Structure formats: structure tokens, C-alpha cells
N, C-alpha and C positions, 0 to 999 in steps of 0.2 A: 505495501500501500503506500503510495507518494503522495502528500502536500499538495504538489501541483496538479491531482487526481481533481482535488475539494478547492482549492484556491487560487481562481483566476487573477490576471494581474487586477480588472476594471472591479477586483473585491478588494483591494487594497485603499486605505485611507490615512492617509498623512494628517500628523499635526491637528487634529481632530482637540476641542476646550472646553471641554464638558467643566463646569466647578461642583460636581458630587458624584457618587456610584449608579443615585438613582438617573439622574439625567444623564451620563454616560450609558446606558441599560435604553432610555428612552431614543436617545441619537442613531444608538446601534439598531432598536429595533425599526425608526423611523428608516433608515438605510436600507436594510432590510427586507420591509416592505414593500418599500420604493423598487428594488428590483425582484421582488418576486410576485408583486400584484395581489399579497397579501393585505389583512390588517395591522397597522404596527399595534394596536392595542392590546389585540389577544398576543402579539410575540413579548409585547413590554408584561403583559400577564405570567405566560410561560416562563418566562425569564426570573422575574422577580417571586414566584412560587419557589422556583429552582432554589433563588441564593434564598431563602429562608431553612431549607434542610439545610446549609454552609455552605460560607463563600467559595467562590470558583476562584479564588485568587491562592494560585499553587506559590505562591513565593517567588523574588529574585525580579519583582516588577513586571509580574505577568499575571494575567486572569485568562482562564478559558471559559467566560459565560456560556452556557449550556441548554438545552433543553428538547424535549419530543413535542414537535408541532403537528398538528393535525393539518390535510391540503398540500403537503409537499410531497414530489413523488420522487425526489433523491435530496440526498442529503446537502445543507449550505454552508459555506462556511465564507467569514468578514474577518481581514485583519486591522486595526485601527493602531496607528499610536500617537499616542498624547503628547498633547504639547506641553501640558505640566503634569507629571505626575497627580490622579486623585486617591483618596483613600478608598479601600474596598475591604476593606475586613481581612484582606489577606491573610494568611498561615504564620508570616512571620512577623506581620504586622505591618509591612510596608506599604505606600503606594505604590498604585499598578500605575505603566507607561504603554507597556504590549498587551494588547489586546484581543482574542482572538474570540471571534461570536458563532458558536456553532449549533444550527437546529437541526433536529433528526427526524428523519421521517418515523412517523408511527409503527409500523409493521419491518423494522427492519434492524439486527441489532449491531450492526458493523459501527455502529457509534464509537465505542470501546477504541477501536483498533484505532480509527480518527482521533480522538482524543489524544492518544497513546505516541500517535505520531508526530503530533502538532506540541505536546509538552517534549517528548523527545529532541525534537528539533529545535525549538525556541529554548530548549533550557540549557543548550552548550552556549555556555557564556562566550567565547570569539563571535556566534552568530545573534547574539541580541547585541551585543557591542556593535555588530557591522550594523544591524535595523538603526540603531539608535544614533547612527554618523549618517546612514545615508539618507540622501539629496534627493530622489525621486522614487516612485512606485515604480519603477523596473528593478533597478539595483536593489529594495526591500525584497520584489519578487524571486530576483535571482540569489539573493541569500537565504530566501523562506524556501524554493525552490529552485534546488541548481538543477541543470541540464542533467540529462542521464548521459552515460557515456554510450 
């Protein structure tokens, strides 16, 4: 499984500037809704419900908010690099600036593999550093989803 199968360059957003976790979730939901043609309110609802179970902030400035969503025919992934870190109630209590949104189909169980793929890639310190320093979407995409030899 390759992250490039789920994260096209057009789903990378740089320098998003939410003042809080709640607004970040609303902004991500709005971006996803626009791309998927679905209701942003429903996306906010499922993501917020998932966050009440425990923060999806995995540490080292990284969060992977995710949830199952009715109406999807495929998994949806979006990446946002924040202009300024926000408190996400992460496991290490550090604010986050690298955020992956993953919306999962109701009838497939491979979302855990996608989550694992995302976490493995971005938890590599040199990858996270390169993404934080990248100047454009293509640069971020090539760091997250390197070309297959």
C-alpha cells in the first residue's frame, strides 16, 4: 500500500491558519466536502465524534483525524500543513502543524493500513522536517509520496 494511491497533489493544502482544533476540523471538513460533493456538517460531526473517543494527535506535531463516513465509494485523504501549530490535545501535549484527514468508506476495513502508512511515513523525522520546510505543493507531495523506482 502506497500513500500516493490515496493522496493526490490537489489534496495538499499549505499554510492553513486555524486558531483552534475545532476550527481546524471545520476547515478540513469544508475542504473535503467541496472535493467530495458531500455535506460539510456531516463530516464535522463524524470527525468530532471520533475525537471525543481520544485525540488523533499522534505526537511530534502530527495529527491524523479520521472517521467512517456514509456516502463514500473510496477512501479520501487530505493533508494540511498549518501556518502556526494549534493545540490538538495530542498524546505528547505538543501542538500540531502537520495534519492528515482520512475519511473511510463504511464497508471496507483497509483504513487501518492507510492510517499505518501515513503514520510510518510522516513519523520519519527527516520527512517531517522536509515537509515543514517545503515551498510548494509538489515538493510536499514528492516528500510524502516518493516516486516508485
